[in-house]
N, C-alpha and C positions, 0 to 999 in steps of 0.2 A: 504494500500500500504506500503511495507516495506521501512524503511529508508535506503538511500544509504550507510550510515555509518555502517550498519550491527550490530548495538548494540542490546543488549537484554534488554527488558523492564521488570522490576520486580514489582510485586504487593505487596511485603512485606513492612512492616512498618519500614523503616529505614530513615535516613536523606536524604532529596532531595536537589538537586542543586537549589539554589535561584538566583544566579547571577554569571556570568563569565565576567571577565575583561581582555581584551587583551591589552598588553602594549608594545610599542616599546621603548627599552632602549638604550641610548647612554652610553656605559660603558667606562669610560676613563682609558687608560693604562698608566703605569708609563714610558714606553719606547716604541720606535718603534719596532715592530716585523716584521722581514723580512725573506722570503724564496724565492725559485726560481720562484714561481708563483705570490706572492702577498706581499704587504707591508701595514701595518696598524698601526695607532696610537690610535685608539679606536675600540670598538667592538659594532656592532649593533645587539642586542639580542631581542628575543621574550620572554616575561614573561606572563604567564597565571595565573590569580588569580581566584580561585574557592571559592565561598561562599555558604555554606550549610545552610539549614533552621536551625535556632538556632544560627547562626553567626560564626560557625567554618570556618576558612580560610585555604586554601591550595595554594601553589605556585609551579609552574613548569617553566622550561626554555628550549628553543631551540635556536640554533645558525644557522639561515638560511644563507647559502652561495650559491650564484648562480653557482659557479664553483665546488660545491660539489654535492648537491642534486637538483640544479636548482631553489631553493626557494629564495624569497625575503620576507621582512617583509610584504609587501603588499599582496603577494600571501598567506602567512600564515593567515593573518587577514581574507581574503576572504574565504579561505578554512574552517576555524573554525566557521565563522559567518553563514554559510549555514545551520547548523544543530541545532535541538532542543536537546541539550545535557541533559537537565533535563528529557526529556521523554526517551531518549536512555538509560541513566544510571539507571533511575528509583529510587527505594528506597531500596537499598541492606540492608539486615538485619544484616549482619556481614561483617568483613573485607574479609573473604574468598569469599563471594558472590560478594563484590565490585571488587576484583581482577579478578574473572572470567568475569564479565561484562566489565571491563576496558580492559582486554586482548583481548576481541572480537571486539574492536573498529577498524574499517577500514575506511580510507578516500578514496573516489572514485578515486582521482588522483593516489593514491598509487596502488589501484587495477588495474588500467588501464596501469600502467607503467611496461614494461617487466623486468626492473631492480628492481622493488619494492622499489624505493627510493623517488619518488615524494611525497611531503607532509610529509616526515619523521620528519623534525624539528618541524613542527606544531603538529604532533601527539605526539612527545616526550614531548613537553611543556604541552600539555593537559593531557597526561597520568600521568606525575609526579605530576601535580597540583591535579589531582583526587586522586592519591594514597596518597599524603600528607594530603589532606582534610579528606579522609575517614580513614586514619591511625590515625589522631588526634581524629576523632570522636569515633573510636572504641578502642583507646589506643594501637595501634600496630605500630611498626616501618615500614618504607617502605621496609626494608630488609626482612620482613616477606613475601612479595610478591615473593622474590627470592626462599624462602623455599616452597611456595605454588605452584610455577610454575610447570607445568606437561609437560616436554620435555624429550623425550627418550634420555638417555645417559648423561644428564646434571650432572656433578660431583660437589657436594657441600661439604663444610667442615661440620663436625659434630657440631661444635660450631663456633660462630662468632670470627673472628680474626682481629688483627690490620693489617694495610696495609703498605707496603714499596713502596714508590713512587720513580721514577727515576728522574734524573736531565735532563735539556734541555739547550743546548748551541745554541742560535740563530745565524743566519748569520749576525754577527755584525762586528765591527772593530776587527782587529787581537788582539789588546791589551785587549779589553773587553772580547774576547773569552778566552784568556789565563787566565785572572783574574777569569772568571767563572770556568774554569777547575780546577784552584787552590782551589777555594772555595769548589767544589764538592769533591775533594780529601781530603781536611782538614776536612770537615764535614761528611765524612764517607759514601758517597753514593756508592751503589754497582753497579748501572748501569746509563749510561748517553747517551743521544742522541744528535747529532749535525746535522745541515743542511749541504747539499752539493749541488753542481750544480748551485750556484749563479754566475751570470755573473761577470767576473773579479777577481774571487777568485781562489787561488791555493789550491785545496782540499788536495793534497798529502802533501804539506807543513803544512797546518793547522792540518791535522790528525796526522802528525808526532809529532808536539808539544803537541797536546791534549793527545795522547797516552803516551808520555813521562811523562807528568805531572800526569795523572791518574794512571799510573802504569799498570801492566799486569793483575791484579785481577779484575779490574772494567770492566764490560761488556760495549762495545761501539757499539752503533747503529748509522746508518747514514740514513738521509731522503732526498731524491732528489726532492720530490714534483713534479714529472712528468717532470723533467728538460731535460732529454736526449732522443734522437731518438734511435730506436732499432739498427740502423746501427752503432752507435758510442758507444753503451753500453759497449761492451767488452773493448774497448780502454780506456774508461773513468774509469772503475772500476778496471782494472788490477793493476794500481799503488797503489790502496787503500787496496788490499788484505793483504798486509804485516802487517797491523795494527789490525789484529784479529777482524774483523767486525762480530758482533753477528747477525746483520740483516741489509739488504738494503731495505729501505722503498720506495715504488712506484717510481721505476727508470724511467719509461716511461709513456707517457700520456695514459689515460684510452682507448682512441680510438685505441691504438696500443698495448693494454695489451696482445692480443693473441700471439704476438711475443715472450712473455716470456716462452711459452711452449717449444720452442726450445732453447732459450738463457739461461734460468734459470740454467740448469745443468752445463753450462760452466763458470758461474760467480765466483764460489768458495766461495760464501756466501749465506745464506738463503735470500729469497725474501719475503718481507712483502707487502701485498696489503692494500692500504688506500683509495685513490680516486676510486679505482676499487672494493671496498667492501663497498657498501652502502645499501644493502638489501639482503634478503635470496637468491634470484636468483643469485646475484653476488657470494655468497658463493658456491652455487651449480656449477656455471660455473668454479670456481677455481678448484674444485675437478674434474670436467668433463674434463677440458682442461689441467690441470697441470700447471697453470700459477703462482702459489704462494705456499710458504711453511707455511706462517704465516698470520693470519687475524688481522688487526687492527680494533677492534670494538669500535666505539664511539657512545654513547647513542643518541646524537642529530641526526647524519647522518643515524643511523640505526633504528630510529623510537621510541626510548624509551627503558625502562628496559626490558619489556617482549619480544618484537621483538629481542632485542640484545641477550637475553638468548636463544632464538631459534637458532640463528646463532652460539652461543657458544656451544650449545649442538651438533650441526652438526660437529663442529670442534672436540669436544671430541670424537664423534663416529668415525670420519675419521682419526684422528691422526694429524690434522693440528695444528700448534702452534697458540698462542693467545697473543695479547696485548690489554689491555683496555686503550684506548686513550682518548684524550680530544681535544676540540677546544680552541685555544688561545682566551682569553677574557671571558671564562665561569665565571659566578659568583658563590657564595657559594651554590646556588641551585643545579647546575649540579655537583659541587664538592661533595656535600653531597650525591647526588643520586649515583654517581660513587663509593663513599666510601662504601655504603651499598652493592653494587654488588661485589666489589673487596674483601670485608671481608667475603663473603659467598661462592664464587665460586672458585673451585680448578682449577688447570691447566692453570692459566694465568701467563705467564712468566714475563711480564713487565706491570706496571701500571703508567699511566700519569695522572696528575691533581692535585687539591688542591694547585696550585701555588698562590692562591689568593693574599696574602700580597706582594708577590714578583712581581706581574704583574699589579694588579689593583690599581688605585689611590683611588677608592671608591668601597665599596661592599654593599650587601643588607642584610647581617645578623648581628645580634648583637654580635655573637660569631666569633672569628677568628679560622677557621678550617684549616689554612695553615699547611702543614706537618712540622715536627720538624727535629731534628738532624738525619742525614743519610736518610732522606725521610720518617721517621717513623711517623705513625699517628694512633691514637686509634680509635676503633669503636665508632660510634655515638649512644648515648643512648637517649631514649625518643620516643614518638610517632611521626609518620609522618617522615619528613626528619631528625628529631632529632636536629634541629637548630631553632632559633627564627628569622624569617624574619621580618625586620623592614619595615612596609608598607610605612612609610614616606621616607625612603631611596630609596625604589623602585620608589615612585612617583616623587622624586626629579630628578631621572635619566630619567624619562619617557618623551619622546618627542611627543608621540601620544598614544591615548587610544580609545578603543571601548567597550561599555557596552552591554552585552547580558543578558537581564533580563527575568526571568521565573516566576515571581510572578503571 
C-alpha cells in the first residue's frame, strides 16, 4: 500500500534516517512586534532535527501561524509523526537523489487543501532538516538544491551572489518609527517596508515623515496585513499615493481578495499578495483573476524551498513580481535557508530576513548571520545550511519535544 506522503523509496546504499526530533521552540524577541492583525513578544516555532545513520544532524524550521496556513505546533507534530520518514526517504546515494526524493514529499492535508497550504510549515521544517542533513552528509550546500530544481522558467544566477536585504519599520510609537527610519537612511538601505492600517495611527502623517527622512531614492513599501475592507480601500490608500509607494502588501482580508481584480487598477500602486499567497493554487488564482501584481513568497507558509521555487518559476513565466519574505521570529535556520535561495534566484525585487540580532534575544546558531551595512550579506559557505546549529541552544528554547525513532 503506498504511503500517503507520496515519497519515493530508494534501495541505494546511502545514509538512512535514524531519528527525527520534533521541537516546539519559544523564541524570545527583543521587542514587541505589532501589525494590524497581531501583536507578539515571542515566536512559537517548529524545529525538526534529523539524525542520519552515522550521526550527521540536520535542522529545519517552520513558523506555524493559525491565521496564515491554519497550522499550530500541535497540528505540525501530529502531521509529521504519522509517517515513516526513514522508509519514505530511503537511502539516497547522492545529494541529487536526496533532492529528488525530498521534493516529492507531500502531506495528505496539503493534498486535500484547495489552496495547497495546509501543512506547509510542517513540510518546510522537515524539508530543510532533510536537505541540511543530506547536504552535510554529501558535502553540498542547501543552495545546490536550488540549482538542481527542475521548474520550467525558473531564472537563476550563473554564480552565487551576496544578498541585499530591506529594512522593516514596525507599527511602533511614532518616535521609535522615526528613529528606525533615520537608522535605515544612515546605514544605506535601498528599500524599507512599514506597516499601515493599525488602529489609531495616522498613516499619511507617518509616511510623510518616513519618506522625508528616507529621501526619494529609497524604495518604500507598505503592508496592511488585511486591515481594510474593499469598500474603504480607495479612500484609505488615496492619501498615501503621494509618497511613491513601491508596493501595497495584502490590503484586504484573504476572504475578500477577489475584490482586488476590480480595485487593483484604481489604486495607483502595485498590489502584493501575502496572506493570499500560501500555495501554488493561490499563485494560479492570482494570474487567473488578476488580483495581484507581486507575490510575497515565504518559505514556511509556502511549504519549503522546493515548493517556493515552483511558485517563483510560475511568476517568472507570467511576469509577476516577487518578494522573498520572512516571518517575524524566524531563527538562523530559516534565515540561512532564505539566504541560499535569494543568492541563487534572479528576478526577486525585495528580500526580507536575516534580522536575527536585531529581533531575537537568543538564537540557535553559533555564527551571527545578521545582515550588515545597507542590508548586505555574503553567501553562506559550507555544506548543508552553511551554519553551525548549537543543539544545546535549541534544547534550551524547547518547551516540548517528540522523538520519532527508526532504528
